Chimera marker file (.cmm) of the C-alpha trace (Angstrom):
<marker_set name="trace">
<marker id="1" x="108.520" y="73.930" z="-123.269" r="1" g="1" b="0" radius="0.5"/>
<marker id="2" x="109.004" y="70.760" z="-121.320" r="1" g="1" b="0" radius="0.5"/>
<marker id="3" x="110.664" y="67.832" z="-123.066" r="1" g="1" b="0" radius="0.5"/>
<marker id="4" x="110.428" y="64.314" z="-121.648" r="1" g="1" b="0" radius="0.5"/>
<marker id="5" x="112.884" y="61.672" z="-122.815" r="1" g="1" b="0" radius="0.5"/>
<marker id="6" x="111.798" y="58.031" z="-122.665" r="1" g="1" b="0" radius="0.5"/>
<marker id="7" x="113.827" y="54.817" z="-122.849" r="1" g="1" b="0" radius="0.5"/>
<marker id="8" x="116.861" y="55.061" z="-125.171" r="1" g="1" b="0" radius="0.5"/>
<marker id="9" x="116.301" y="58.815" z="-125.631" r="1" g="1" b="0" radius="0.5"/>
<marker id="10" x="116.814" y="59.209" z="-121.886" r="1" g="1" b="0" radius="0.5"/>
<marker id="11" x="120.079" y="57.270" z="-122.036" r="1" g="1" b="0" radius="0.5"/>
<marker id="12" x="121.378" y="59.320" z="-124.962" r="1" g="1" b="0" radius="0.5"/>
<marker id="13" x="120.383" y="62.719" z="-123.572" r="1" g="1" b="0" radius="0.5"/>
<marker id="14" x="121.336" y="61.747" z="-119.978" r="1" g="1" b="0" radius="0.5"/>
<marker id="15" x="118.230" y="63.552" z="-118.699" r="1" g="1" b="0" radius="0.5"/>
<marker id="16" x="114.683" y="62.374" z="-118.086" r="1" g="1" b="0" radius="0.5"/>
<marker id="17" x="113.196" y="65.828" z="-118.546" r="1" g="1" b="0" radius="0.5"/>
<marker id="18" x="114.271" y="69.368" z="-119.302" r="1" g="1" b="0" radius="0.5"/>
<marker id="19" x="112.780" y="72.807" z="-119.742" r="1" g="1" b="0" radius="0.5"/>
<marker id="20" x="113.722" y="74.580" z="-122.975" r="1" g="1" b="0" radius="0.5"/>
<marker id="21" x="112.868" y="78.224" z="-123.509" r="1" g="1" b="0" radius="0.5"/>
<marker id="22" x="111.552" y="79.051" z="-126.959" r="1" g="1" b="0" radius="0.5"/>
<marker id="23" x="109.752" y="82.241" z="-127.914" r="1" g="1" b="0" radius="0.5"/>
<marker id="24" x="107.807" y="81.083" z="-130.958" r="1" g="1" b="0" radius="0.5"/>
<marker id="25" x="106.123" y="77.912" z="-132.192" r="1" g="1" b="0" radius="0.5"/>
<marker id="26" x="108.362" y="75.311" z="-133.840" r="1" g="1" b="0" radius="0.5"/>
<marker id="27" x="107.726" y="72.832" z="-136.605" r="1" g="1" b="0" radius="0.5"/>
<marker id="28" x="108.573" y="69.214" z="-135.789" r="1" g="1" b="0" radius="0.5"/>
<marker id="29" x="111.721" y="69.576" z="-137.907" r="1" g="1" b="0" radius="0.5"/>
<marker id="30" x="112.769" y="72.698" z="-135.997" r="1" g="1" b="0" radius="0.5"/>
<marker id="31" x="112.086" y="70.914" z="-132.716" r="1" g="1" b="0" radius="0.5"/>
<marker id="32" x="114.361" y="68.017" z="-133.720" r="1" g="1" b="0" radius="0.5"/>
<marker id="33" x="117.069" y="70.452" z="-134.839" r="1" g="1" b="0" radius="0.5"/>
<marker id="34" x="116.905" y="72.092" z="-131.410" r="1" g="1" b="0" radius="0.5"/>
<marker id="35" x="117.080" y="68.766" z="-129.566" r="1" g="1" b="0" radius="0.5"/>
<marker id="36" x="120.033" y="67.583" z="-131.658" r="1" g="1" b="0" radius="0.5"/>
<marker id="37" x="121.912" y="70.840" z="-131.016" r="1" g="1" b="0" radius="0.5"/>
<marker id="38" x="121.488" y="70.180" z="-127.285" r="1" g="1" b="0" radius="0.5"/>
<marker id="39" x="122.138" y="66.418" z="-127.435" r="1" g="1" b="0" radius="0.5"/>
<marker id="40" x="124.038" y="65.438" z="-130.589" r="1" g="1" b="0" radius="0.5"/>
<marker id="41" x="123.480" y="61.714" z="-130.048" r="1" g="1" b="0" radius="0.5"/>
<marker id="42" x="119.741" y="62.204" z="-130.516" r="1" g="1" b="0" radius="0.5"/>
<marker id="43" x="120.337" y="62.473" z="-134.268" r="1" g="1" b="0" radius="0.5"/>
<marker id="44" x="120.413" y="58.677" z="-134.350" r="1" g="1" b="0" radius="0.5"/>
<marker id="45" x="116.797" y="58.574" z="-133.103" r="1" g="1" b="0" radius="0.5"/>
<marker id="46" x="115.337" y="61.340" z="-135.243" r="1" g="1" b="0" radius="0.5"/>
<marker id="47" x="113.847" y="59.176" z="-137.981" r="1" g="1" b="0" radius="0.5"/>
<marker id="48" x="112.733" y="56.281" z="-135.788" r="1" g="1" b="0" radius="0.5"/>
<marker id="49" x="111.236" y="58.087" z="-132.769" r="1" g="1" b="0" radius="0.5"/>
<marker id="50" x="107.775" y="59.515" z="-132.318" r="1" g="1" b="0" radius="0.5"/>
<marker id="51" x="106.841" y="62.791" z="-130.696" r="1" g="1" b="0" radius="0.5"/>
<marker id="52" x="103.778" y="63.027" z="-128.500" r="1" g="1" b="0" radius="0.5"/>
<marker id="53" x="101.846" y="65.858" z="-126.889" r="1" g="1" b="0" radius="0.5"/>
<marker id="54" x="99.404" y="64.885" z="-124.191" r="1" g="1" b="0" radius="0.5"/>
<marker id="55" x="98.058" y="61.465" z="-125.102" r="1" g="1" b="0" radius="0.5"/>
<marker id="56" x="98.479" y="61.827" z="-128.855" r="1" g="1" b="0" radius="0.5"/>
<marker id="57" x="101.299" y="61.153" z="-131.259" r="1" g="1" b="0" radius="0.5"/>
<marker id="58" x="102.150" y="64.201" z="-133.359" r="1" g="1" b="0" radius="0.5"/>
<marker id="59" x="102.034" y="64.119" z="-137.153" r="1" g="1" b="0" radius="0.5"/>
<marker id="60" x="105.207" y="65.032" z="-139.033" r="1" g="1" b="0" radius="0.5"/>
<marker id="61" x="103.792" y="68.474" z="-139.871" r="1" g="1" b="0" radius="0.5"/>
<marker id="62" x="102.799" y="69.361" z="-136.292" r="1" g="1" b="0" radius="0.5"/>
<marker id="63" x="103.408" y="72.802" z="-134.841" r="1" g="1" b="0" radius="0.5"/>
<marker id="64" x="104.813" y="72.763" z="-131.308" r="1" g="1" b="0" radius="0.5"/>
<marker id="65" x="103.939" y="75.673" z="-129.015" r="1" g="1" b="0" radius="0.5"/>
<marker id="66" x="106.390" y="77.142" z="-126.485" r="1" g="1" b="0" radius="0.5"/>
<marker id="67" x="104.089" y="75.996" z="-123.654" r="1" g="1" b="0" radius="0.5"/>
<marker id="68" x="103.779" y="72.372" z="-124.825" r="1" g="1" b="0" radius="0.5"/>
<marker id="69" x="105.000" y="69.277" z="-123.041" r="1" g="1" b="0" radius="0.5"/>
<marker id="70" x="106.587" y="67.039" z="-125.674" r="1" g="1" b="0" radius="0.5"/>
<marker id="71" x="107.544" y="63.412" z="-125.175" r="1" g="1" b="0" radius="0.5"/>
<marker id="72" x="110.227" y="61.755" z="-127.297" r="1" g="1" b="0" radius="0.5"/>
<marker id="73" x="109.376" y="58.074" z="-127.653" r="1" g="1" b="0" radius="0.5"/>
<marker id="74" x="112.034" y="55.941" z="-129.344" r="1" g="1" b="0" radius="0.5"/>
<marker id="75" x="111.218" y="52.531" z="-130.774" r="1" g="1" b="0" radius="0.5"/>
<marker id="76" x="110.809" y="49.835" z="-128.156" r="1" g="1" b="0" radius="0.5"/>
<marker id="77" x="110.527" y="46.097" z="-128.351" r="1" g="1" b="0" radius="0.5"/>
<marker id="78" x="108.525" y="43.766" z="-126.235" r="1" g="1" b="0" radius="0.5"/>
<marker id="79" x="107.288" y="40.286" z="-126.140" r="1" g="1" b="0" radius="0.5"/>
<link id1="1" id2="2" r="1" g="1" b="0" radius="0.2"/>
<link id1="2" id2="3" r="1" g="1" b="0" radius="0.2"/>
<link id1="3" id2="4" r="1" g="1" b="0" radius="0.2"/>
<link id1="4" id2="5" r="1" g="1" b="0" radius="0.2"/>
<link id1="5" id2="6" r="1" g="1" b="0" radius="0.2"/>
<link id1="6" id2="7" r="1" g="1" b="0" radius="0.2"/>
<link id1="7" id2="8" r="1" g="1" b="0" radius="0.2"/>
<link id1="8" id2="9" r="1" g="1" b="0" radius="0.2"/>
<link id1="9" id2="10" r="1" g="1" b="0" radius="0.2"/>
<link id1="10" id2="11" r="1" g="1" b="0" radius="0.2"/>
<link id1="11" id2="12" r="1" g="1" b="0" radius="0.2"/>
<link id1="12" id2="13" r="1" g="1" b="0" radius="0.2"/>
<link id1="13" id2="14" r="1" g="1" b="0" radius="0.2"/>
<link id1="14" id2="15" r="1" g="1" b="0" radius="0.2"/>
<link id1="15" id2="16" r="1" g="1" b="0" radius="0.2"/>
<link id1="16" id2="17" r="1" g="1" b="0" radius="0.2"/>
<link id1="17" id2="18" r="1" g="1" b="0" radius="0.2"/>
<link id1="18" id2="19" r="1" g="1" b="0" radius="0.2"/>
<link id1="19" id2="20" r="1" g="1" b="0" radius="0.2"/>
<link id1="20" id2="21" r="1" g="1" b="0" radius="0.2"/>
<link id1="21" id2="22" r="1" g="1" b="0" radius="0.2"/>
<link id1="22" id2="23" r="1" g="1" b="0" radius="0.2"/>
<link id1="23" id2="24" r="1" g="1" b="0" radius="0.2"/>
<link id1="24" id2="25" r="1" g="1" b="0" radius="0.2"/>
<link id1="25" id2="26" r="1" g="1" b="0" radius="0.2"/>
<link id1="26" id2="27" r="1" g="1" b="0" radius="0.2"/>
<link id1="27" id2="28" r="1" g="1" b="0" radius="0.2"/>
<link id1="28" id2="29" r="1" g="1" b="0" radius="0.2"/>
<link id1="29" id2="30" r="1" g="1" b="0" radius="0.2"/>
<link id1="30" id2="31" r="1" g="1" b="0" radius="0.2"/>
<link id1="31" id2="32" r="1" g="1" b="0" radius="0.2"/>
<link id1="32" id2="33" r="1" g="1" b="0" radius="0.2"/>
<link id1="33" id2="34" r="1" g="1" b="0" radius="0.2"/>
<link id1="34" id2="35" r="1" g="1" b="0" radius="0.2"/>
<link id1="35" id2="36" r="1" g="1" b="0" radius="0.2"/>
<link id1="36" id2="37" r="1" g="1" b="0" radius="0.2"/>
<link id1="37" id2="38" r="1" g="1" b="0" radius="0.2"/>
<link id1="38" id2="39" r="1" g="1" b="0" radius="0.2"/>
<link id1="39" id2="40" r="1" g="1" b="0" radius="0.2"/>
<link id1="40" id2="41" r="1" g="1" b="0" radius="0.2"/>
<link id1="41" id2="42" r="1" g="1" b="0" radius="0.2"/>
<link id1="42" id2="43" r="1" g="1" b="0" radius="0.2"/>
<link id1="43" id2="44" r="1" g="1" b="0" radius="0.2"/>
<link id1="44" id2="45" r="1" g="1" b="0" radius="0.2"/>
<link id1="45" id2="46" r="1" g="1" b="0" radius="0.2"/>
<link id1="46" id2="47" r="1" g="1" b="0" radius="0.2"/>
<link id1="47" id2="48" r="1" g="1" b="0" radius="0.2"/>
<link id1="48" id2="49" r="1" g="1" b="0" radius="0.2"/>
<link id1="49" id2="50" r="1" g="1" b="0" radius="0.2"/>
<link id1="50" id2="51" r="1" g="1" b="0" radius="0.2"/>
<link id1="51" id2="52" r="1" g="1" b="0" radius="0.2"/>
<link id1="52" id2="53" r="1" g="1" b="0" radius="0.2"/>
<link id1="53" id2="54" r="1" g="1" b="0" radius="0.2"/>
<link id1="54" id2="55" r="1" g="1" b="0" radius="0.2"/>
<link id1="55" id2="56" r="1" g="1" b="0" radius="0.2"/>
<link id1="56" id2="57" r="1" g="1" b="0" radius="0.2"/>
<link id1="57" id2="58" r="1" g="1" b="0" radius="0.2"/>
<link id1="58" id2="59" r="1" g="1" b="0" radius="0.2"/>
<link id1="59" id2="60" r="1" g="1" b="0" radius="0.2"/>
<link id1="60" id2="61" r="1" g="1" b="0" radius="0.2"/>
<link id1="61" id2="62" r="1" g="1" b="0" radius="0.2"/>
<link id1="62" id2="63" r="1" g="1" b="0" radius="0.2"/>
<link id1="63" id2="64" r="1" g="1" b="0" radius="0.2"/>
<link id1="64" id2="65" r="1" g="1" b="0" radius="0.2"/>
<link id1="65" id2="66" r="1" g="1" b="0" radius="0.2"/>
<link id1="66" id2="67" r="1" g="1" b="0" radius="0.2"/>
<link id1="67" id2="68" r="1" g="1" b="0" radius="0.2"/>
<link id1="68" id2="69" r="1" g="1" b="0" radius="0.2"/>
<link id1="69" id2="70" r="1" g="1" b="0" radius="0.2"/>
<link id1="70" id2="71" r="1" g="1" b="0" radius="0.2"/>
<link id1="71" id2="72" r="1" g="1" b="0" radius="0.2"/>
<link id1="72" id2="73" r="1" g="1" b="0" radius="0.2"/>
<link id1="73" id2="74" r="1" g="1" b="0" radius="0.2"/>
<link id1="74" id2="75" r="1" g="1" b="0" radius="0.2"/>
<link id1="75" id2="76" r="1" g="1" b="0" radius="0.2"/>
<link id1="76" id2="77" r="1" g="1" b="0" radius="0.2"/>
<link id1="77" id2="78" r="1" g="1" b="0" radius="0.2"/>
<link id1="78" id2="79" r="1" g="1" b="0" radius="0.2"/>
</marker_set>
């Protein structure tokens, strides 16, 4: 799967994008566990960030396929 890191997630992970090999679908919780194992600092964003696939935010019970492109979108502020 391809994982894209936006904004603060990019700063924490130190990468904009990475390919992660998984062999089976993951729940959103399993996905976050995987990301946090790779980038421990991402634990701070787990409860406040949204996951997206394509142009849609994923629900908390989403199943993520090995071929998906997932975007991690942390909270942002604007004015």
